[in-house]
N, C-alpha and C positions, 0 to 999 in steps of 0.2 A: 434450452436458454435467451435467454430475448437479446433480440439484435437489432434491436432501437433504445436509445440511451437518452435521458435529456438532462443537458445542468439544470441549477437554479433559476436560470435565469428564463429558461423556457426553452432553447437552441437544440438541437438535436447532438452530440457527441455520439464518438463511433469507439469500439471497444478498446483499439490503442492507444486514442486520447490519456494525455497525463495532465492535461488541462483543458480549460474551457475558452475556445480561442477568442470568443468574442467578447469574453467577458473576466479572462485569466483565472476562474476557480479554478484552483486546484482539482485533478480527480482520480480516483484508484478505484480499483475492480476489487472489491469482497465478494468472496467465494462463499463464505454460506451462507451469501443470501442470492449469489450470481446477477448480481447487480451495480454497477460502473453508479461512483458514488462520487455525490458531489462533497468536498472536502473544506475542515476549517479547525484552523490552523488553532491549539492551543496551551502553546507551550511545549518546549525541550521535544522541537523534530516528535510531538504527537499530536496525531489527529483524530477530528471524529467527523461521522456524516452530516451535513450545514442542517442547518436548524433540532437537530435532537439534544435531547436533553443535558445532564449533566451526568445521570446514572447511567448510561449508555457504555458501552464499548470503546475504548480508545485504541486508536490503532498505530501503527509506525506506518514508514511507504519503502518497499525495497531498498533496501543499499543500491540495487543494479538499475535504482529509476533512470540516475544519470551515464550509465554505462553505452556502449553500443547494441546494448539487450533491451536498454529503454524500458525497464520493469515498473510495469504501473500498480502491481498488484499491492493490498494490504496485509501488513504483516501484524498477528495478533499474538501477544503470550510473551513477547519482552519482555522481560521486569529489570534488567538491568538499563544502567544510565539509554539518552538516547545513540550517545556512540559506539551502541557498543555494533551497531549497523546490523542490521537485523536482515535475514534473505529470505524467500517466502524458501519453500518444499523447492521447491521445481533450480530455483537457483541455488540452492544451497549444494543443489550437487551435480552444476556445470561451474564448470566453466567459461565465460565473457573475455574475448581477446588476450589482452598480458596483462589482466587483475587478476589474483591470487583467490575471489571468489571464497570458496570454502575449502578447508581441510576435508579427507574421507573422515576424519578424525571429532569436526563437530557433528552435532548430533541434529538433527530434523526442531527434535521436538518443542524446539525454542519457538518452531512457527503457528502450536498449538494451545498453550496456557492461555489465557485469557492478561491484558494485562490491568495493574492493577491500578482504582482508578485515584 
């Protein structure tokens, strides 16, 4: 896994960053690429890598982004509405603070299929 990541503005960002501090570009970690990506909002709480084309996979941010866990990982495969609050696999089996994250009945496979464009 690379240890050095950069924002679209060229500034260094760190693995735990969910935003580039100098330019406020949202950032998200995409496990399949092993990269912390600068993100561009494409509407309805869906995101894509900054500067990528229309046909690329779209992501949602893990629902634990604004929780105590502050998870910056990207989730693919949520085919329902954005309000479904997707969780990455690790967060789907973990509780954070008083949140009711995911129950054991919630299947983690919702994190692996590709999002419909």
